[in-house]
N, C-alpha and C positions, 0 to 999 in steps of 0.2 A: 461514514464509512474507515478503514485506515488505510490509510492510500500507499505509495513506493516511499511516500521517509518516515512514516511509523514503522513499518516493516520492515525497513535499513535500521531504525535504529536502534528495534529489537530487537535486530541478527545483533547488533552492537552488541548490545546488552544485555543478550546470553556467553556473548565470547567472551565479556570480559566474568562472568561469575557461573557457567552453567557450561561449563566444556572441561572432560578429563574429570569428570564425577565418573562413579559407579552410582545407573538408579538400583539399589535394594532392591525398589518397591516401584511400581506401576501401578494406576487405578484411577482407573476412567472409571467415570462418576456422574456422566449422562451420554449414554452407547448415542442417541440425537446426531454428537459431533462429526462420527464415523461416515470414513467415506471407504465401501467398499472391504469393510475390514470388519472383522467381529469384538466385542471387547475383551475374549480372549487370547482370539491370538494377538490386536497389539498389545496388551497387560505379558504377555511372555514372552512378543519381540522385546522388547525397554527393558525386562531386567534382565539386573546383570552385565550389561554393555553399557555403554558410553557413548559417547554425545563425541566426537573426536574432532568435525568438520559444518562448520556453518555456508550457506548461500543465500540467494536472493534471488529471484525473477518477478518480477514486475510487484502484484503486489502478496506473493509466493516467497512462504518460508521454505527454506531445506537444511535438517539438522539431520547429521551423517555419521551411524551411529558404526561401535567396534563389529555390527554385523556385517557393514558392506549392503548397508539398509539406508534407505534416510526417510526418516520423519517428517511429514508434508506438515504444514498450515495456513492454513486460510480461515483467516482473523472475521469475517463475516461484517458484517454493522457495529460491533460491540470485544471483539476480542484484545485479547492482548496477556502481556504472559508477564511474574513475579518469580524474582526468585529469595525466599522467605528463611529466618529459624529457626520460628519459632509457629506453630500450627499453627493454632489460638493466628497466627496472623491470616492465617487464605483465607484470599480474598472469594467475598458472594460471587456467585454463581459461580463458581471452579467447577473445567468440567473433565478437568484429569490432575490431577496430583502424580508428581514426583517425590518423590523420596532415594537422597544422593548416602551416599558411605560418608562422606562428614557434619550428616545429620538435617543437615538444610533441603530447603524444600523448591522443586518448580512446577510453578500454575500455570495453567492455563484456563481463560476466562471470560466467558462469554453469555452476556445477559441473555441477547435472546434469541440462540443458540442456529445465529448460518455461518458462522465461520464449522469449518472441518478439519481432519486430525486425520490421516491414516497413515502407513504401514509400505514406501512401492519399492522393489529394486534398482531399476535408471530412471537419473530425472533427464534426462533431455527427455528421454519417451517420452513423462509426462508431461511438460513441455508440449513434447511437439501433438498428445495427445488434447488435450483444452486447446491447444491452439491459440496459446500465446504469440501475440510479434514478440520484435526484437523487444526487449525489458530500457526505459526510459536516458536511462542511466547513461547503456554501451552503446543504445543505437548510436551510428554512425550519418553524418550529416546525410551526404549523399542517398543514405537508405529509409530516412527518411521522409526524406521531400517528395522522392521512386515511390511510396506505398500510398503516403499521407496526397499526393498530388492526380493517384485513380478515383477519387473516393466522389461524390455526385454532392453531397453532405453539407449538411454548416458543422461548418466551426468546429464547432465547443465537439459533438454528436464522431467526430473525428481521431481527434485525442484524444475521447474518451473508448471508443473501440481495441478493446484487450488485444484482436486477430492484426491490430493495429503496433498499435504500437502499447508495450505492455507498461502499467504502475500506474497511467494516469488514472483518477479521477475525478471527481463534481465538483471538489471543490478545487484540487488542483489546477483543473481544467479551465478554472474562470480569473485564474490568479494569471497564468499565461498568456491566459485573450487581452486583460487588462493590461500586462506591462505588458504586452506584445501592439497594441491601440485595436485590435480585428476584436468587434461585431460577435457573441456569440456566435450567432446563427447567416450569420456572413456566408454566401455558400463555398466551396471548396476551387471551385474553378474560380472565383473572382480574387484569389489569392494570386500579386503577384511573386514574383523568386524575391524579391525581397523579405512578405511578410514571410516567409519560408524561414528565407534565414533569419530571424530576426522568431519564430516564433523557438529554433531552435535552441538561441543563445538564451532566451531566455529562460522553456526550460532550463538544462542544465545550470542555469542559478537561482533560480530557486529553489529548484531540490539541494542541490549543494551547500546554501542559507539554510534550507529549512533542516536538513541534516546534520551541520554541525550549532544550531538550536535546537536540536532534541527535539526538535517542533515547536515546542514553547514561542502560540504564538505571539506574550510578550516580546518575545525578542527579535521578530519577524524586522522586520525594517521598514521606517510610517507612515513611506509608500503606498506599505503595499494591501491590496482587499483585503482577504480573509481573517483581518481581524476585525472588518466593519461589514460582513457578512450581515445585520440585522435589518432587521424592518424601519428603524431611520437613521440607517445607516449611512455616514458622505463619502463623496469623495476625497482618500485622500492627498489626491492634487490638486486638490480643488474646495469648495464648498457645495457645490453641489450634489444633491441627495441621491444615491446610490436606488435603479430601477433591477426588479424584481419579474421575472421572467421563466413561460420554463420554455427548453430543448428538448424533445425527445419526452416526456414528465420529468427530466430532475430541476428541481430546481435551480434557477440562475437567477448570480450579479454583475451586475458593470456599467459606465458611468454611460453616461447616452452622449459628453463630451467630448470627454478621452477614445471611446468606440461607436465614430459615429456609423453604421450602416451601411454599406458601400450599393 
C-alpha cells in the first residue's frame, strides 16, 4: 500500500507535470472509486478547471482547483498516477482519466479499486472528519511522544494508528522499529524516553531518504530492512535470518538479534 513517502513522491510528480493546465475532459471509468460524489458531479466539477496547488496529509493527496475545491485522492493498495501524451499509453486499470488542454493526459489507476477519489470544499474539515492524526513529517517530537505514550498496545500497532500519527504504514513501521532496535511487539509502556527520541529521529530520517530516492528501494541504504522483507531475507546488519510474525493481522519482519523483545 502506498505510504507517506509514496504519496509525497506522487505529489511532487504532479507538481512537476499537471498543475496549471486546463482540464478539457474528465472521465470516471469506474464509479466504485468515488467517495461521496456521483460520477457526473465529479466530471462536471473538474472539467474546465485547473489544478493550482497540491498538498498531502499522511497517505492522502489533495489537489486544489480553480473553483476553490479539492480533489482528494487515497491510493488504497495499488493506486498510482501517471501523466502521459499518447492515449495508447493509458495504464491498465485506469479509473479516472483527465485530458488537459495541451493534449496530455492524467490517469489515476487502481487495480484492486481500494483507492478513493472525491471532491471536497474544505481540506481541514475532511482531515478532521477522517480522524487523521498529525502528519508524520510535520509532527513535533513533543506531540509524537505525548500521543504515543498514551497507547497501551504494541509498538508497531501504535505507529500504524492513523489517528495518532498519519502516514506510517506496514512497511515503514517495520523499518522505523528495525532502525530503532525495538521489537514490533514491545508494549508501549515499556519504552523509554530514549526509545521515543530514537523512533522520532529514525522516522524523519527514513522518510527523508525514501522521498529523495523516489521510493526506489534499490537506492535505499544497504542497512535498511525494506529490500530484505522476503521469505529468506537476511538482516542487513548481519547474517541472521529475519523473522516474520503477525501484528494485528499485518505481516511483520524483524531481526531477532537487533530487535530483542523487552
